[in-house]
C-alpha positions as CSV (number, residue, x, y, z in Angstrom):
1,M,6.4,-11.2,-25.2
2,S,6.4,-11.1,-21.4
3,S,6.2,-7.7,-19.6
4,V,7.6,-7.1,-16.1
5,C,5.3,-4.9,-14.2
6,F,6.9,-3.3,-11.2
7,Y,4.6,-1.8,-8.5
8,F,5.9,-0.2,-5.3
9,Q,3.7,0.8,-2.3
10,V,5.1,3.9,-0.5
11,H,3.5,4.5,2.9
12,Q,4.3,5.7,6.4
13,P,1.5,5.9,9.0
14,R,0.8,8.8,11.3
15,R,1.8,7.1,14.5
16,L,0.1,7.7,17.9
17,F,1.5,8.4,21.3
18,P,1.4,5.4,23.6
19,G,-1.9,5.4,25.5
20,H,-0.2,5.7,28.9
21,V,1.2,9.2,28.0
22,M,-2.0,10.6,26.5
23,N,-3.5,13.4,28.6
24,V,-7.1,11.9,28.7
25,G,-9.6,14.7,29.1
26,G,-7.1,17.4,28.5
27,A,-7.9,18.0,24.9
28,K,-10.6,20.7,24.7
29,T,-10.2,21.7,21.0
30,P,-9.6,19.7,17.8
31,D,-6.1,21.2,17.5
32,R,-5.3,20.2,21.0
33,L,-6.7,16.7,20.5
34,E,-4.5,16.3,17.4
35,S,-1.4,17.2,19.3
36,T,-2.4,14.9,22.1
37,I,-3.0,11.9,19.9
38,F,-0.3,12.0,17.2
39,D,3.4,11.7,17.9
40,D,4.5,13.9,15.0
41,G,8.0,14.2,16.4
42,K,8.5,10.5,16.0
43,N,6.7,10.5,12.6
44,R,9.1,13.1,11.3
45,Q,12.1,11.3,12.7
46,I,11.1,7.9,11.1
47,L,10.3,9.6,7.8
48,E,13.7,11.2,7.7
49,K,15.4,7.9,8.6
50,V,13.6,5.9,5.9
51,A,14.0,8.7,3.4
52,G,17.8,8.6,3.9
53,K,18.0,4.8,3.7
54,C,15.4,4.2,1.0
55,Y,13.4,6.9,-0.7
56,Y,16.2,9.3,-1.7
57,P,18.7,6.6,-3.0
58,A,15.9,4.5,-4.6
59,N,14.4,7.5,-6.4
60,R,17.8,8.6,-7.6
61,L,18.5,5.1,-8.9
62,M,15.1,4.9,-10.6
63,L,15.5,8.3,-12.3
64,D,19.0,7.4,-13.5
65,K,17.9,4.1,-14.9
66,I,14.9,5.6,-16.7
67,D,17.2,8.3,-18.1
68,E,19.8,5.7,-19.2
69,L,17.3,3.7,-21.2
70,K,15.0,6.5,-22.4
71,G,16.5,6.4,-25.9
72,Q,16.1,2.6,-26.2
73,K,13.2,0.8,-27.9
74,K,12.5,-1.0,-24.6
75,K,12.4,1.5,-21.8
76,F,12.5,1.0,-18.0
77,K,9.0,1.5,-16.6
78,I,7.7,1.3,-13.0
79,S,4.6,2.2,-11.0
80,Y,4.0,3.6,-7.5
81,S,1.2,4.1,-5.0
82,L,1.8,7.0,-2.6
83,S,-0.6,7.0,0.4
84,G,-2.2,10.3,1.2
85,V,-0.8,10.0,4.7
86,L,2.7,9.9,3.3
87,I,2.0,12.8,0.9
88,D,0.8,14.8,3.9
89,S,4.0,14.0,5.9
90,M,6.2,14.9,2.9
91,E,4.5,18.2,2.4
92,R,4.9,19.0,6.1
93,F,8.4,17.7,6.8
94,M,10.3,16.8,3.6
95,P,9.1,18.9,0.5
96,D,12.4,18.1,-1.2
97,L,11.6,14.4,-1.1
98,L,8.2,15.1,-2.6
99,E,9.9,16.9,-5.5
100,T,11.7,13.7,-6.4
101,F,8.4,11.9,-6.9
102,R,7.3,14.8,-9.1
103,Q,10.4,14.3,-11.2
104,L,9.5,10.6,-11.6
105,A,6.0,11.6,-12.7
106,K,7.5,13.8,-15.4
107,T,9.6,11.1,-17.0
108,G,6.6,9.5,-18.8
109,C,7.9,6.1,-17.7
110,V,6.1,6.0,-14.3
111,E,2.5,5.3,-13.5
112,F,1.0,6.4,-10.2
113,L,-2.0,4.4,-8.9
114,S,-5.0,5.5,-6.8
115,E,-5.9,4.3,-3.4
116,T,-7.6,5.5,-0.2
117,Y,-6.0,8.7,1.0
118,Y,-5.8,7.5,4.6
119,H,-4.6,3.9,3.7
120,S,-7.7,2.6,5.4
121,L,-10.0,-0.4,5.5
122,S,-13.0,1.8,4.5
123,S,-13.7,-0.5,1.6
124,F,-15.3,-2.9,4.2
125,W,-17.9,-0.2,5.2
126,G,-21.1,-0.3,3.1
127,T,-22.9,-2.8,0.9
128,G,-22.8,-3.4,-2.8
129,T,-21.2,-0.4,-4.5
130,E,-22.6,2.0,-1.9
131,R,-19.4,2.6,0.1
132,P,-19.5,6.4,0.7
133,E,-16.5,6.8,3.0
134,F,-14.4,4.6,0.7
135,R,-15.4,6.6,-2.3
136,E,-14.7,9.9,-0.6
137,Q,-11.2,8.8,0.5
138,V,-10.4,7.6,-3.0
139,D,-11.6,11.0,-4.4
140,L,-9.4,12.8,-1.9
141,H,-6.4,10.8,-2.9
142,S,-7.0,11.4,-6.6
143,K,-7.3,15.1,-6.0
144,A,-4.1,15.1,-3.9
145,M,-2.2,13.2,-6.6
146,K,-3.3,15.7,-9.3
147,D,-2.6,18.8,-7.1
148,V,0.6,17.7,-5.5
149,I,2.3,15.2,-7.9
150,G,0.7,16.5,-11.1
151,Y,-0.7,13.1,-12.0
152,R,-4.3,11.9,-12.3
153,P,-4.4,8.1,-11.5
154,T,-6.7,5.8,-13.5
155,F,-5.6,2.5,-12.1
156,F,-6.5,1.3,-8.6
157,R,-4.9,-0.6,-5.8
158,N,-6.8,-1.1,-2.5
159,T,-5.1,-0.8,0.9
160,E,-2.9,-3.9,1.4
161,L,-4.3,-5.3,-1.8
162,L,-7.6,-6.1,0.0
163,F,-9.8,-7.6,-2.7
164,N,-13.2,-9.2,-3.2
165,N,-15.9,-9.2,-5.9
166,S,-17.9,-6.4,-4.2
167,I,-14.8,-4.1,-3.8
168,A,-14.0,-4.7,-7.5
169,K,-17.5,-3.8,-8.5
170,T,-17.2,-0.6,-6.5
171,V,-13.9,0.3,-8.1
172,E,-15.3,-0.4,-11.6
173,S,-18.3,1.8,-10.9
174,M,-15.8,4.7,-10.1
175,G,-14.4,4.5,-13.6
176,F,-11.0,3.0,-13.0
177,K,-9.3,1.1,-15.9
178,G,-8.0,-1.7,-13.8
179,M,-7.1,-3.0,-10.3
180,L,-4.4,-4.9,-8.5
181,S,-4.9,-8.0,-6.3
182,E,-2.9,-10.9,-4.7
183,G,-2.2,-14.0,-6.7
184,I,-2.9,-16.5,-4.0
185,E,-3.3,-20.2,-5.2
186,W,-6.9,-20.9,-4.2
187,I,-8.2,-18.3,-6.7
188,L,-6.1,-19.9,-9.5
189,D,-7.9,-23.1,-10.0
190,G,-6.9,-25.4,-12.9
191,W,-4.7,-23.8,-15.6
192,K,-4.6,-20.3,-14.1
193,S,-1.4,-18.5,-13.0
194,P,-0.7,-14.9,-11.8
195,E,0.9,-14.2,-15.2
196,H,-2.4,-13.5,-17.0
197,I,-5.1,-10.8,-16.7
198,Y,-8.4,-11.7,-15.3
199,N,-11.9,-10.3,-14.6
200,T,-13.7,-11.0,-11.4
201,A,-17.3,-12.3,-11.0
202,G,-19.9,-9.7,-12.2
203,T,-17.4,-7.2,-13.5
204,K,-15.4,-6.4,-16.7
205,I,-12.6,-4.5,-14.9
206,P,-9.1,-6.1,-15.6
207,I,-7.3,-7.5,-12.6
208,L,-3.6,-7.8,-12.3
209,L,-2.4,-10.5,-9.8
210,R,0.8,-10.2,-7.7
211,H,3.3,-13.0,-8.5
212,Y,3.9,-13.4,-4.8
213,R,6.7,-16.0,-5.0
214,L,8.9,-13.9,-7.2
215,S,8.0,-10.7,-5.4
216,D,8.9,-12.2,-2.1
217,D,12.1,-13.6,-3.5
218,M,13.2,-10.0,-3.8
219,S,11.4,-8.3,-0.9
220,Y,11.8,-10.9,1.8
221,R,14.3,-13.5,0.8
222,F,16.9,-11.4,-1.0
223,S,19.4,-11.5,1.9
224,A,18.2,-14.8,3.5
225,R,21.1,-17.2,3.5
226,W,18.7,-20.1,4.3
227,F,16.9,-19.4,0.9
228,S,17.7,-22.1,-1.6
229,G,18.1,-19.4,-4.3
230,W,20.7,-17.4,-2.3
231,P,22.6,-15.4,-3.3
232,V,20.0,-13.6,-5.4
233,T,21.9,-12.0,-8.2
234,A,20.4,-9.8,-11.0
235,E,21.4,-12.4,-13.6
236,K,19.9,-15.3,-11.6
237,Y,16.7,-13.4,-10.9
238,A,16.3,-12.3,-14.5
239,S,16.6,-16.0,-15.5
240,W,13.7,-16.8,-13.1
241,L,11.6,-14.1,-14.8
242,S,12.6,-15.3,-18.3
243,A,11.3,-18.8,-17.5
244,C,7.8,-17.5,-16.8
245,Q,5.2,-18.5,-19.5
246,G,2.6,-15.8,-19.1
247,E,2.2,-12.3,-20.6
248,T,2.8,-10.3,-17.4
249,I,5.0,-10.8,-14.4
250,N,3.6,-8.6,-11.7
251,L,6.2,-7.8,-9.0
252,F,4.5,-5.9,-6.2
253,M,6.2,-4.9,-3.0
254,D,6.8,-2.2,-0.4
255,Y,9.2,0.4,-1.7
256,E,11.0,0.2,1.7
257,T,12.4,-3.2,0.4
258,F,15.3,-1.1,-0.9
259,G,17.5,0.1,1.9
260,E,15.1,-0.3,4.8
261,H,14.0,-3.9,4.9
262,Q,17.0,-5.0,2.8
263,W,19.8,-2.8,4.0
264,E,22.3,-1.3,1.6
265,D,25.1,-3.6,2.7
266,T,23.1,-6.6,1.4
267,G,23.8,-5.3,-2.1
268,I,20.1,-4.6,-2.8
269,F,20.9,-1.3,-4.7
270,W,23.5,-2.9,-6.9
271,F,21.0,-5.7,-7.6
272,L,18.3,-3.1,-8.5
273,K,20.7,-1.1,-10.7
274,S,21.7,-4.2,-12.7
275,L,18.4,-6.0,-12.9
276,P,16.7,-4.0,-15.8
277,D,19.7,-4.6,-18.1
278,K,19.7,-8.3,-17.3
279,I,16.0,-8.5,-18.0
280,L,16.2,-6.7,-21.3
281,E,18.9,-9.0,-22.5
282,N,16.0,-11.4,-23.1
283,D,14.5,-10.5,-26.5
284,H,11.0,-11.7,-25.3
285,M,10.9,-9.4,-22.2
286,D,10.2,-5.7,-21.6
287,F,8.8,-3.5,-18.9
288,A,5.2,-2.1,-18.7
289,T,3.1,-0.1,-16.3
290,P,-0.3,-1.6,-15.2
291,T,-2.3,0.4,-17.7
292,E,0.1,-0.6,-20.5
293,V,-0.3,-4.3,-19.5
294,I,-4.1,-4.3,-19.7
295,E,-4.0,-2.3,-23.0
296,R,-1.5,-4.8,-24.5
297,Y,-2.8,-8.2,-23.4
298,P,-6.2,-9.9,-23.4
299,V,-8.2,-11.0,-20.4
300,R,-7.7,-14.8,-20.1
301,G,-10.4,-15.8,-17.6
302,N,-12.3,-15.0,-14.4
303,I,-11.5,-15.2,-10.7
304,D,-14.2,-15.4,-8.0
305,V,-13.6,-13.9,-4.5
306,S,-16.7,-13.6,-2.3
307,D,-17.0,-11.0,0.5
308,F,-16.4,-13.8,3.0
309,D,-13.2,-14.8,1.3
310,T,-11.5,-11.4,1.0
311,I,-7.8,-11.7,0.1
312,S,-4.8,-9.4,0.8
313,W,-1.0,-9.6,0.4
314,A,-0.3,-9.9,4.2
315,D,0.9,-12.9,6.2
316,L,0.7,-16.6,5.3
317,E,-3.1,-16.5,5.2
318,R,-3.2,-13.6,2.7
319,D,-6.6,-12.5,4.1
320,P,-7.7,-9.6,6.4
321,S,-6.6,-11.3,9.6
322,A,-3.5,-9.1,9.9
323,W,-5.9,-6.2,10.8
324,L,-9.2,-7.9,11.9
325,G,-8.1,-11.3,13.3
326,N,-8.7,-10.7,17.0
327,N,-11.2,-9.1,19.3
328,M,-9.2,-6.0,20.0
329,Q,-8.9,-5.3,16.3
330,R,-12.6,-6.0,15.5
331,L,-13.7,-3.8,18.4
332,I,-11.6,-0.8,17.4
333,F,-12.7,-1.2,13.7
334,A,-16.4,-1.2,14.8
335,E,-15.8,1.8,17.1
336,L,-14.2,3.7,14.3
337,E,-17.3,3.2,12.2
338,R,-19.7,4.1,15.0
339,V,-17.9,7.2,16.1
340,G,-17.5,8.3,12.5
341,E,-21.2,8.8,12.3
342,I,-21.0,11.3,15.1
343,V,-17.9,13.0,13.8
344,K,-19.4,13.6,10.4
345,Q,-22.3,15.3,12.0
346,T,-20.0,18.0,13.3
347,K,-18.9,19.0,9.7
348,D,-15.6,20.0,11.4
349,P,-12.8,19.4,9.0
350,K,-10.2,18.9,11.7
351,L,-12.3,16.3,13.6
352,I,-13.0,14.4,10.4
353,S,-9.4,14.5,9.5
354,I,-8.4,13.1,12.9
355,W,-11.0,10.3,12.6
356,R,-9.6,9.4,9.2
357,F,-6.0,9.3,10.3
358,L,-7.1,6.9,13.0
359,Q,-8.5,4.6,10.3
360,T,-5.0,4.0,8.9
361,S,-4.6,0.2,8.7
362,D,-1.3,0.3,10.6
363,H,-3.0,1.1,13.8
364,L,-5.0,-2.2,13.6
365,Y,-1.9,-4.1,12.3
366,Y,0.0,-3.2,15.5
367,M,-2.7,-5.0,17.6
368,C,-2.1,-8.3,15.8
369,T,-1.4,-11.2,18.1
370,K,-0.2,-13.8,15.7
371,H,2.8,-16.0,16.5
372,W,5.8,-17.5,14.7
373,G,7.1,-15.8,11.5
374,D,4.1,-13.5,10.9
375,G,4.2,-12.3,14.5
376,D,7.9,-11.4,14.1
377,V,7.0,-9.2,11.1
378,H,4.3,-7.4,13.0
379,K,6.7,-6.8,15.9
380,Y,9.3,-5.4,13.4
381,F,6.8,-2.7,12.2
382,S,5.2,-1.8,15.5
383,P,6.3,1.2,17.5
384,Y,4.7,-0.3,20.6
385,G,6.0,-2.9,23.0
386,T,2.9,-5.1,22.8
387,P,-0.4,-5.3,20.9
388,P,-2.4,-4.3,24.1
389,E,-0.4,-1.1,24.2
390,A,-1.4,-0.3,20.7
391,F,-5.0,-1.1,21.6
392,E,-4.9,1.2,24.7
393,G,-3.7,4.1,22.6
394,M,-6.5,3.7,20.1
395,V,-9.2,3.3,22.8
396,K,-8.1,6.6,24.4
397,A,-7.8,8.4,21.1
398,I,-11.3,7.3,19.9
399,S,-12.8,8.1,23.3
400,Q,-11.5,11.6,23.3
401,L,-12.5,12.1,19.7
402,E,-16.1,11.0,20.5
403,Y,-16.2,13.3,23.5
404,L,-15.3,16.4,21.4
405,A,-17.6,15.4,18.6
406,K,-20.6,15.1,20.9
407,M,-19.8,18.4,22.5
408,K,-19.8,20.1,19.1
409,V,-22.9,18.3,17.9
410,N,-24.8,19.3,21.1
411,S,-23.6,22.9,21.3
């Protein structure tokens, strides 16, 4: 038996005003600082746009497909990770959208995964398994999922699938049943493939690896006429999955694939509606959530990813360079850690919240200066004209946050 394991990341950042329009020095209170830094008018506008193109129609389709197959022996099953930043935005701006995710949780065919509440790179702060900020953000996310969605996650995926042995050890020590990672070739020496379950060095936590070629065939190449497999039909794609030899075929992608990155007129929703039926026509295939996969199949081997070889699912390198690849990004990341020590001394919930919203990985992603194909992807997602504009906004936001935090500490 081969199980198709669908996982969708659902996230929207809390975007900043461009640096040149920030009123530097004008924010005398935490509330005023928040309204000075974050462009929540734009954030609401983008959320409503993406919800109309992707979240609402995709959720309706998923609910209908789950309902259609609920009486069958082989059901349609999927998994999601909702960032805390997105949950916060839905609570503020689109509670009806949030309700559709609650409906998915109630079907019994959907697993929700844990992550850092603020979609941050906090897993890089600390040594060994002592990563207090990371742990606190994961706890915040688990609580929000239980309180808001009605679901307590037991499976983990780190921001942007950032993964190494030390992060895996930390996640294992927090009691999670399993973890997601990227299936890049260099960790798959010899016989290994992303279609099996693995442990990583020094742990017993099961690791599911993203089958990035098949995932990208859907998320990136679906409408690409230059792609040798175009047109990607449900029947053709199901035949590619059927040819896989392992126990689990892990298809991990941004949920915005459906309707936002691949527009409705590409046929992506018709494809998604037909795909489960075409997959289930194969007697040896079914659908499973991440927890079901690790409960059903054995661990087949080990992978080894040192702290200096951290992997992710981004760009051609599939490493942290999308967020920490240039001096602007590294400076901002170091400043966030330094200023955080001051902010935490204030014990002011608003200032700590602002600091954590600034940790969201997207703000570092917008500063990326890569060229060619990866650079085009970064430009597509960025609300700024250039990486230095993104850098300017973060410098001014962090400076104002530090000023207010020091005022409070010294008062």
